[in-house]
PLY file of the C-alpha trace (Angstrom):
ply
format ascii 1.0
element vertex 73
property float x
property float y
property float z
element edge 72
property int vertex1
property int vertex2
end_header
5.87 10.21 13.08
4.02 9.03 16.17
2.56 5.54 16.00
-1.05 5.16 17.14
-0.92 2.11 19.39
-4.72 1.88 19.42
-4.95 1.35 15.66
-5.93 -2.26 15.01
-4.11 -4.59 12.66
-6.12 -5.80 9.67
-5.69 -8.87 7.53
-5.44 -9.46 3.79
-9.21 -9.62 3.27
-9.81 -6.30 5.01
-7.01 -4.52 3.16
-8.31 -5.82 -0.19
-11.72 -4.40 0.67
-10.19 -1.10 1.85
-8.23 -0.74 -1.40
-10.93 -2.24 -3.66
-8.39 -4.52 -5.30
-7.84 -8.27 -5.51
-5.63 -10.40 -3.29
-3.30 -10.90 -6.28
-2.90 -7.14 -6.65
-2.06 -6.69 -2.96
0.44 -9.56 -3.20
2.04 -7.95 -6.25
2.27 -4.60 -4.49
3.84 -6.29 -1.46
6.44 -8.08 -3.58
7.22 -5.46 -6.23
6.20 -2.03 -5.03
6.99 -1.97 -1.32
3.47 -1.98 0.10
3.93 -1.94 3.89
2.82 -5.22 5.41
4.04 -7.67 8.00
4.06 -11.42 7.52
3.25 -13.18 10.76
3.39 -16.92 10.25
1.35 -17.54 7.11
-0.76 -14.40 7.46
-0.21 -10.83 6.37
-1.08 -7.97 8.72
-1.44 -4.30 7.86
-2.00 -0.91 9.47
-4.52 1.06 7.40
-2.74 4.35 8.20
0.53 2.98 6.75
-1.26 1.75 3.63
-2.95 5.13 3.13
0.37 6.95 3.58
2.01 4.58 1.05
-0.79 5.22 -1.44
-0.47 8.99 -1.13
3.32 8.83 -1.52
3.15 6.53 -4.52
0.48 8.64 -6.19
2.71 11.72 -5.81
5.72 9.78 -7.17
3.70 8.48 -10.12
2.56 11.99 -11.01
6.16 13.25 -10.78
7.41 10.38 -12.97
4.69 11.02 -15.54
5.54 14.72 -15.80
9.33 14.13 -15.91
8.98 11.79 -18.86
7.99 14.64 -21.13
5.23 14.40 -23.66
5.52 12.55 -26.92
3.06 14.69 -28.86
0 1
1 2
2 3
3 4
4 5
5 6
6 7
7 8
8 9
9 10
10 11
11 12
12 13
13 14
14 15
15 16
16 17
17 18
18 19
19 20
20 21
21 22
22 23
23 24
24 25
25 26
26 27
27 28
28 29
29 30
30 31
31 32
32 33
33 34
34 35
35 36
36 37
37 38
38 39
39 40
40 41
41 42
42 43
43 44
44 45
45 46
46 47
47 48
48 49
49 50
50 51
51 52
52 53
53 54
54 55
55 56
56 57
57 58
58 59
59 60
60 61
61 62
62 63
63 64
64 65
65 66
66 67
67 68
68 69
69 70
70 71
71 72
């Protein structure tokens, strides 16, 4: 995958707005679910393209996990 060097880095506030979730949710995803982010000093930085790719991959994995579990009807 080719990295777009012109893509700007965004901070925690911008990524929360982009995802429409709280700071606590982003922190949880960083710590427990592997959300791609980079800690620089005390700040987190993100590439929106990496976040969007992560979301698509995790959505596909969640659907696969839901269907593999079988139904309990």
